[in-house]
N, C-alpha and C positions, 0 to 999 in steps of 0.2 A: 470134351465138348466145351465148347464156349457158352457160360450161362446166359450170356446176352443174346445168343442165337438159338435158344431152345423153343420148342413149340410153347412151353409153359411161360417163358417170358412174353413171346408175340401174342399169346393169348391174354395175358395179364394186361398188356397194354391196349389190346382191343377192348377188353372188358372195361378197365378205368375210362377210356375215351367214350364209350357207349353209355356207361352210366352217368358221367358229367354230362354229356350231351342230354340225355333223358331227363336227369334230375333238374337242369337248368329249364327245360322245356314243361316240366310238370310243376315248377316252382310256383307259376302264376295260378295254378288251380289248387295249391295246397296240399299237393300230393305227392308222395314219395315213388320212387320205381317200385318198391317191394309193394306198396300198396296198390298200385296199378297192375302189378303181376296177379295179385290176387283177384282184382276185379276182372282182368281178362280171363282168368280160369273160368270164373263163375259165369260170365256172359256167354261162355260156350257150352256150358254144362247144362244137360236136361232140367227144364224146370228153372234154369239160372240159379241153382242153388247147389250147396255141397255140404258134407260134414265138416266139422272144424278137423277132423282127422284126416279126410281125403285132401282138403287145403294144405295141412302141414305136410303131408308126404309129397304132394305136387311141388311144394315151394322148397322141399328139404330144408326144413327150419324146424326150431325146438317147438314144442306145444306153447310155451310161455310166450315166444315171439310171435306165433302164430295169432294167439289170443291179445296180444297188444296190437297186432296190424288191425285185426277185426274189430277190436274196440274203437280204434282212432277211426276207422271208416264208418263205423256206426254212429259215432258222434256228428261226424260230417254228413251223415244222411245217405251215404253211399251204398250201404248193407244194411239189412236186418238180421238180428241173430234171434234163434228161438228154439225150443226144444223139439226134438223130432215127434210126429204123432204117433209114430210106432214105438218109439222108446225113448221116454223123456231125459234119459242119461246121456243121450247123444244130442250134442249142440249142433244145429244146422245154420247154414248162413246163405243168405238169399241177396243178390244184388237188387237194387231198387232202381226205379227209371231214370234218376239223378246220376247213379253209378253207371247206368248203361250209356248215358249221354256224355259222361268222360270218357269212356271207352271209344266212343265213335270219334269223339274230338281227337284223342292221342292216336288213332289209326293213322291219320294223315302224316303226323309227325313221324310215326315209325316207318311208314313208306319211304319218306323222304330220306331218313337216316340210312335205311337198308341201301337204297339207291346210291346214296355217298359212300358207303361202305364197299358196295361192288361195283363202283366206277371203274370202266376199263375192262371189266370181265365180259367175255363172250357169255351167251346163253349156256352153252355147254359148261363152262368155267364155274358159272354161278350153280349150276345143277350139282356138279362135282364137288363143289366146295361146301355147299349145303349138306350132300350126303356124307361127306367125311367129318364134317362137324358132328352131324347127328351120330355117326358112328362112334367117335370119339367120346360123345356124351354116354351112350350105351355102354362103351366099355367101362365107364367110371361108375356105374351104378351098382 
């Protein structure tokens, strides 16, 4: 197999292009793609909050990396971190109204980027592509 024609090669090319595009768009808001991923996760959660452990698992990153992301988001006023009312050993993170506003602003860019990514796809191809990507992600868990 030619390594430059493997699925991994093309996925890496897509990832790099999407990450560069996202980071360029987010730069004006002083936020990174990883930080935005955390905010988007929180905004969809019940109560707009999650434990640090849940955030770590969702993002598939180390506890120390999660703590760094949350710390930077907290300094920017996009999240608040606090001890769980049920168990103070559990650190919780809640998105703030300012964090929610950043998410709303970013959704437009995400929609435009996805439209560019799928340009020329039929509706059926879009559905199949998304299903295949999801299946591939599930395979790697």
